[in-house]
Rosetta silent file (secondary structure, phi, psi, omega in degrees, C-alpha in Angstrom):
SEQUENCE: XXXXXXXXXXXXXXXXXXXXXXXXXXXXXXXXXXXXXXXXXXXXXXXXXXXXXXXXXXXXXXXXXXXXXXXXXXXXXXXXXXXXXXXXXXXXXXXXXXXXXXXXXXXXXXXXXXXXXXXXXXXXXXXXXXXXXXXXXXXXXXXXXXXXXXXXXXXX
SCORE:     score description
SCORE:     0.000 S_00000001
   1 L     0.000  -42.278 -179.869  146.228   93.288   88.764 S_00000001
   2 H   -62.211  -39.038  178.403  145.593   95.928   91.417 S_00000001
   3 H   -61.535  -40.823 -179.805  141.930   94.861   91.561 S_00000001
   4 H   -63.503  -41.914  177.592  142.967   91.240   92.177 S_00000001
   5 H   -61.651  -45.922 -179.527  145.202   92.325   95.087 S_00000001
   6 H   -64.095  -39.588  179.032  142.386   94.389   96.599 S_00000001
   7 H   -63.385  -41.436  179.521  139.955   91.524   96.145 S_00000001
   8 H   -68.325  -35.589  177.361  142.302   89.105   97.912 S_00000001
   9 H   -66.274  -42.606  179.393  142.802   91.572  100.778 S_00000001
  10 H   -64.108  -41.067  177.987  139.034   92.004  101.164 S_00000001
  11 H   -62.743  -41.372  177.504  138.563   88.219  101.166 S_00000001
  12 H   -61.980  -41.341 -178.761  141.260   87.904  103.834 S_00000001
  13 H   -65.958  -39.096  177.471  139.577   90.570  105.921 S_00000001
  14 H   -64.813  -38.233  176.680  136.221   88.842  105.741 S_00000001
  15 H   -65.877  -40.667  177.380  137.892   85.624  106.888 S_00000001
  16 H   -62.156  -38.854  179.330  139.571   87.550  109.709 S_00000001
  17 H   -61.610  -42.550  178.654  136.227   88.968  110.705 S_00000001
  18 H   -64.534  -39.693  178.784  134.764   85.486  111.009 S_00000001
  19 H   -63.977  -39.892 -176.328  137.751   84.383  113.085 S_00000001
  20 H   -64.807  -27.160  179.105  137.398   87.327  115.434 S_00000001
  21 H   -68.202  -22.509 -176.528  133.859   86.290  116.266 S_00000001
  22 L  -100.443    2.196 -177.289  135.238   83.009  117.625 S_00000001
  23 L   -64.323  144.679  174.389  138.067   84.487  119.680 S_00000001
  24 L   -91.947  122.894 -178.424  138.276   83.599  123.318 S_00000001
  25 L  -101.623  159.006  178.666  138.530   86.780  125.316 S_00000001
  26 L   -71.503  171.872 -174.509  139.850   87.180  128.826 S_00000001
  27 H   -55.924  -41.890 -177.888  137.470   87.500  131.763 S_00000001
  28 H   -61.895  -48.356 -177.884  137.397   91.286  131.683 S_00000001
  29 H   -67.998  -39.945 -178.338  136.507   91.502  128.004 S_00000001
  30 H   -69.644  -30.811  175.413  133.992   88.675  128.128 S_00000001
  31 H   -70.264  -27.952 -178.279  132.297   90.286  131.094 S_00000001
  32 H   -72.010  -49.243  179.220  132.125   93.538  129.166 S_00000001
  33 L    33.667 -121.442  175.520  130.350   92.101  126.093 S_00000001
  34 L  -116.747   16.874  179.827  127.353   94.325  125.544 S_00000001
  35 L   -75.085  170.260  177.263  126.538   94.570  129.220 S_00000001
  36 E   -89.391  143.972  174.519  126.467   97.807  131.117 S_00000001
  37 E  -108.385  141.281  179.565  129.412   98.894  133.216 S_00000001
  38 E   -86.601  126.270  177.721  128.867  100.911  136.375 S_00000001
  39 E  -152.712  121.842  179.042  130.780  104.172  136.402 S_00000001
  40 L    55.378   33.096  177.106  130.014  107.323  138.357 S_00000001
  41 L    76.500    3.835 -179.249  126.514  106.054  139.049 S_00000001
  42 E  -118.681  147.923  176.267  125.648  105.962  135.343 S_00000001
  43 E   -80.896  131.615  176.407  125.314  102.984  133.035 S_00000001
  44 E  -123.885  119.584  178.761  127.838  102.936  130.221 S_00000001
  45 E   -78.692  145.389  175.148  127.384  100.381  127.464 S_00000001
  46 E   -91.380  126.352 -178.700  130.425   98.725  126.009 S_00000001
  47 E  -116.252  133.828  178.307  130.531   99.101  122.250 S_00000001
  48 E  -107.345  135.489  177.665  132.817   97.066  119.996 S_00000001
  49 E  -132.931  138.113 -179.894  134.099   98.384  116.668 S_00000001
  50 E  -100.416  139.179  178.999  136.318   96.614  114.142 S_00000001
  51 E  -130.870  136.729  178.270  139.096   98.368  112.285 S_00000001
  52 E  -110.965  132.176  178.070  141.163   96.999  109.420 S_00000001
  53 E  -117.929  142.332  173.061  144.692   98.208  108.814 S_00000001
  54 E   -99.566  113.235 -171.775  146.875   97.613  105.755 S_00000001
  55 E  -113.767  170.077  178.897  150.346   97.042  107.179 S_00000001
  56 L    92.349  165.978 -178.077  153.887   96.487  105.981 S_00000001
  57 L   -58.827  -31.239  179.964  156.087   98.428  103.591 S_00000001
  58 L  -101.555    6.097 -179.920  153.775   97.513  100.688 S_00000001
  59 L    53.778   39.144 -177.258  150.553   97.869  102.739 S_00000001
  60 L  -118.857   13.841  178.932  149.592   94.319  101.788 S_00000001
  61 E  -117.792  105.056 -176.353  149.432   92.642  105.211 S_00000001
  62 E   -75.251  141.009  172.163  146.039   93.056  106.864 S_00000001
  63 E  -128.769  130.448  177.293  145.653   93.449  110.610 S_00000001
  64 E  -113.595  132.100  178.910  142.196   93.583  112.162 S_00000001
  65 E  -122.466  130.132  172.556  141.653   95.125  115.570 S_00000001
  66 E  -103.079  115.229  179.189  138.412   94.981  117.534 S_00000001
  67 E   -95.703  142.507  175.304  138.287   97.884  119.966 S_00000001
  68 E  -112.295  123.708 -176.252  135.983   97.889  122.981 S_00000001
  69 E  -110.464  135.835  167.354  134.743  101.324  124.052 S_00000001
  70 E  -110.005  111.471 -171.496  133.240  102.397  127.361 S_00000001
  71 L    65.474 -129.522  179.984  131.650  105.703  126.522 S_00000001
  72 L   -89.095  -15.367 -171.107  134.108  107.454  124.182 S_00000001
  73 E   -92.189  131.880  173.156  137.248  105.734  125.502 S_00000001
  74 E   -76.267  121.119 -175.887  138.774  102.591  123.989 S_00000001
  75 E  -105.961  -22.417  177.703  139.491  100.350  126.988 S_00000001
  76 E  -156.521  168.669 -178.061  140.659   97.137  125.321 S_00000001
  77 E  -151.703  153.624  168.938  141.432   95.583  121.966 S_00000001
  78 E  -121.238  136.788 -175.485  141.870   92.241  120.251 S_00000001
  79 E  -117.365  130.966  176.654  144.367   91.977  117.424 S_00000001
  80 E  -118.511  126.052  178.913  144.230   89.496  114.544 S_00000001
  81 E  -138.133  135.691 -176.843  147.239   89.076  112.280 S_00000001
  82 L    58.083   35.727  175.018  147.791   86.351  109.681 S_00000001
  83 L    79.320    2.996 -178.151  144.294   85.046  110.354 S_00000001
  84 E  -132.636  150.513  172.902  144.886   84.338  114.047 S_00000001
  85 E   -65.907  133.152 -178.313  144.490   86.163  117.315 S_00000001
  86 L   -81.029  -12.327  178.323  147.965   87.203  118.426 S_00000001
  87 L  -143.244  145.440  174.728  147.005   86.803  122.082 S_00000001
  88 L   -72.209  -18.791 -175.923  144.569   84.570  123.958 S_00000001
  89 L  -113.073  159.173  175.345  143.767   87.605  126.077 S_00000001
  90 L   -70.679  152.271  172.835  142.532   91.071  125.312 S_00000001
  91 E   -87.156  129.292  179.041  144.990   93.912  125.114 S_00000001
  92 E  -101.245  141.814 -177.149  144.180   96.455  127.830 S_00000001
  93 E   -70.731  137.374  173.213  144.719  100.142  127.275 S_00000001
  94 E  -116.753  149.179 -178.478  147.535  101.800  129.159 S_00000001
  95 L   -68.602  130.359  179.252  147.840  105.532  129.585 S_00000001
  96 L  -152.327  120.781 -174.805  150.131  107.127  127.026 S_00000001
  97 L   -72.389  -17.859 -175.488  149.970  110.818  126.200 S_00000001
  98 L  -100.490  -14.436 -176.141  151.281  110.369  122.644 S_00000001
  99 L  -160.663  172.926  171.596  149.235  107.459  121.318 S_00000001
 100 E   -91.853  112.978 -172.843  146.565  104.858  121.953 S_00000001
 101 E  -121.480  128.760 -178.961  148.602  102.005  123.435 S_00000001
 102 E  -125.081  139.887 -178.180  147.265   98.557  124.316 S_00000001
 103 E  -133.406  140.831  179.448  149.213   95.753  125.987 S_00000001
 104 L   -96.489  166.092  176.467  148.465   92.054  126.498 S_00000001
 105 L   -60.886  -24.030  178.732  149.509   89.897  129.468 S_00000001
 106 L   -84.389    7.671  179.162  152.151   88.350  127.148 S_00000001
 107 L    69.606   26.806  169.541  153.685   91.833  126.720 S_00000001
 108 E   -82.498  140.395 -176.522  152.459   92.196  123.139 S_00000001
 109 E  -126.506  129.976  172.929  151.810   95.860  122.355 S_00000001
 110 E  -112.608  132.530  179.807  149.477   97.404  119.762 S_00000001
 111 E  -125.182  131.066  169.681  149.803  101.137  119.097 S_00000001
 112 E  -105.128  148.793 -170.597  147.454  103.407  117.150 S_00000001
 113 L   -63.933  -40.243 -173.321  148.837  106.789  116.085 S_00000001
 114 L  -115.298 -178.330  177.066  146.401  109.209  117.675 S_00000001
 115 L   -74.980   93.641 -176.449  144.182  109.409  120.705 S_00000001
 116 L   -66.261  134.157  173.534  141.698  106.801  119.605 S_00000001
 117 E  -148.949  176.126 -176.184  138.079  107.239  120.662 S_00000001
 118 L   -62.030  -32.157 -177.998  134.627  106.172  119.545 S_00000001
 119 L   -74.089  -26.136 -175.161  134.185  109.290  117.401 S_00000001
 120 L  -122.599   12.183 -175.912  137.395  108.799  115.386 S_00000001
 121 L   -55.962  -30.567 -178.168  138.105  105.040  115.426 S_00000001
 122 L   -94.879   17.081  178.946  137.476  104.865  111.659 S_00000001
 123 L  -128.322   -7.678 -173.336  139.787  107.783  110.879 S_00000001
 124 L  -100.153  130.558  175.868  142.910  106.917  112.890 S_00000001
 125 L   -72.549  155.828  170.004  145.867  105.020  111.457 S_00000001
 126 E   -84.644 -176.710  177.977  147.488  102.197  113.323 S_00000001
 127 E  -132.124  -70.222 -178.254  151.182  102.172  113.964 S_00000001
 128 E  -161.926  164.789  172.991  152.652   98.809  114.909 S_00000001
 129 E  -121.318  129.085  178.401  152.430   95.541  116.789 S_00000001
 130 E  -146.360  162.863  177.530  155.474   94.432  118.753 S_00000001
 131 E  -105.020  121.980  175.930  156.608   92.090  121.524 S_00000001
 132 L   -69.167  134.150  178.966  158.297   93.774  124.469 S_00000001
 133 L  -115.247  172.284 -179.777  161.622   92.113  125.215 S_00000001
 134 L   -66.192  -49.274 -179.404  164.005   92.137  128.127 S_00000001
 135 L  -106.390  -37.024  179.081  166.692   94.101  126.292 S_00000001
 136 L  -138.370  157.001  177.355  165.095   94.908  122.944 S_00000001
 137 L   -92.745  152.157  178.782  161.618   94.825  121.466 S_00000001
 138 E  -110.173  111.730  178.951  160.667   92.617  118.518 S_00000001
 139 E   -75.948  124.564  179.898  158.566   94.391  115.883 S_00000001
 140 E   -89.161  -47.383  176.922  155.994   91.983  114.463 S_00000001
 141 E  -153.680  142.973  179.626  154.384   94.348  111.939 S_00000001
 142 E  -140.129 -176.921 -176.822  154.619   98.088  111.332 S_00000001
 143 L    58.730   54.987 -177.102  153.507  100.796  108.915 S_00000001
 144 L   -97.479  109.543  176.988  149.817  100.171  109.572 S_00000001
 145 E  -103.448  148.765 -179.228  147.516  102.527  107.712 S_00000001
 146 E   -63.564  133.375  172.047  143.749  102.543  108.018 S_00000001
 147 L   -99.695   93.994 -172.727  141.860  100.594  105.362 S_00000001
 148 H   -62.616  -42.272 -178.116  138.771  102.816  105.235 S_00000001
 149 H   -63.209  -50.066 -178.184  136.724  100.676  102.833 S_00000001
 150 H   -65.150  -37.842  178.826  137.193   97.418  104.725 S_00000001
 151 H   -64.790  -44.255  179.394  136.594   99.145  108.080 S_00000001
 152 H   -62.347  -40.784 -179.458  133.374  100.738  106.835 S_00000001
 153 H   -62.389  -40.291 -178.772  132.189   97.375  105.483 S_00000001
 154 H   -72.576  -22.514 -175.218  132.754   95.639  108.857 S_00000001
 155 L  -107.802   21.448  178.492  130.904   98.304  110.844 S_00000001
 156 L   -67.267    0.000    0.000  127.700   98.557  108.765 S_00000001
């Protein structure tokens, strides 16, 4: 039974991966692509890496995040939950000393637990996805742990 659950999660993740390839990104992210960005007089390539998280109290709800790195720093992300992009736009990283925090123009927020970078993207757990509200925030999904096998498979 456990094998069947894992198989269905892997199938879902592969479908999510295909969906992420078709996502429409905002101007900043689409301009980044695999082009070089000018910074301090040096060319820095933008590298994209996909990470799969098993979320929810039973760790049975997959979330896939594609992070875009300039050098070692994750500068933006796209989040897919329930087979769909949760935002038409990329989530842009905001400075936060306690976590890797990304926010979309629609005030959707994705948080990863540690200081995410290119060297540790496949070792860091996620935390949650929520919608910022006027008075209270609405948690969409939480308890997101890294799915190491699925992440490794997507980044071969």
